N, C-alpha and C positions, 0 to 999 in steps of 0.2 A: 433474543435481545431486541428491544424496541428500535425502530428505524431512526429515532432521534437521539439515541444514546451516543455518548461522547466518542467511543471507539469507532462507530460507524461514521459519524460526522468527520472524524479525523481522516479516515480512509478516503473519503470522497472530496475533501476540501482542496480547492485550487487557489494558491496565493495570487493576489492581485498586485498590480504595479510593476515597476521595472527593477531589475537588479543593477548593482553597480557595474561599471565598465570592467570587462574582463572576467566577470564572475561566471562560473559555469552554471548552466541551467539544470541544476541537480536538486531534486526534492526528495523528501523522505519516502514518498510513495514510489518514485522511480527507483530508488535504492531497494525497496522491498520487492517491487515487481521483478527487478533483475535477479535478486536472490531467489525468488520463487521460480523464475524461469530456469535457473541453473539446476533446480531440483525437479523440473518438469511439471510445475504447478502454475495456476493462474490465481488472481485475486478471488475469482468466483469459486474455484475448487479448493482453495487453501483451508477455509473454515471447516468444511466437511472432513478433510484429511486430518486436521488438527484435532477434531472431535473423536476420531478413531485412533486412539493412542497406540494400539499394537501395529497399526499400519504405518 
């Protein structure tokens, strides 16, 4: 996959600006990282694991 493809850009994007008062600092990426951590994976190892379907 090319480095400028939309899925790769979305994984590395960091939102700018401030959130509303009282709003949790939760992003889609942080949610994905927490889910991967529960399975013993990282963002770097997840694509290789996903490509190996039987694993």
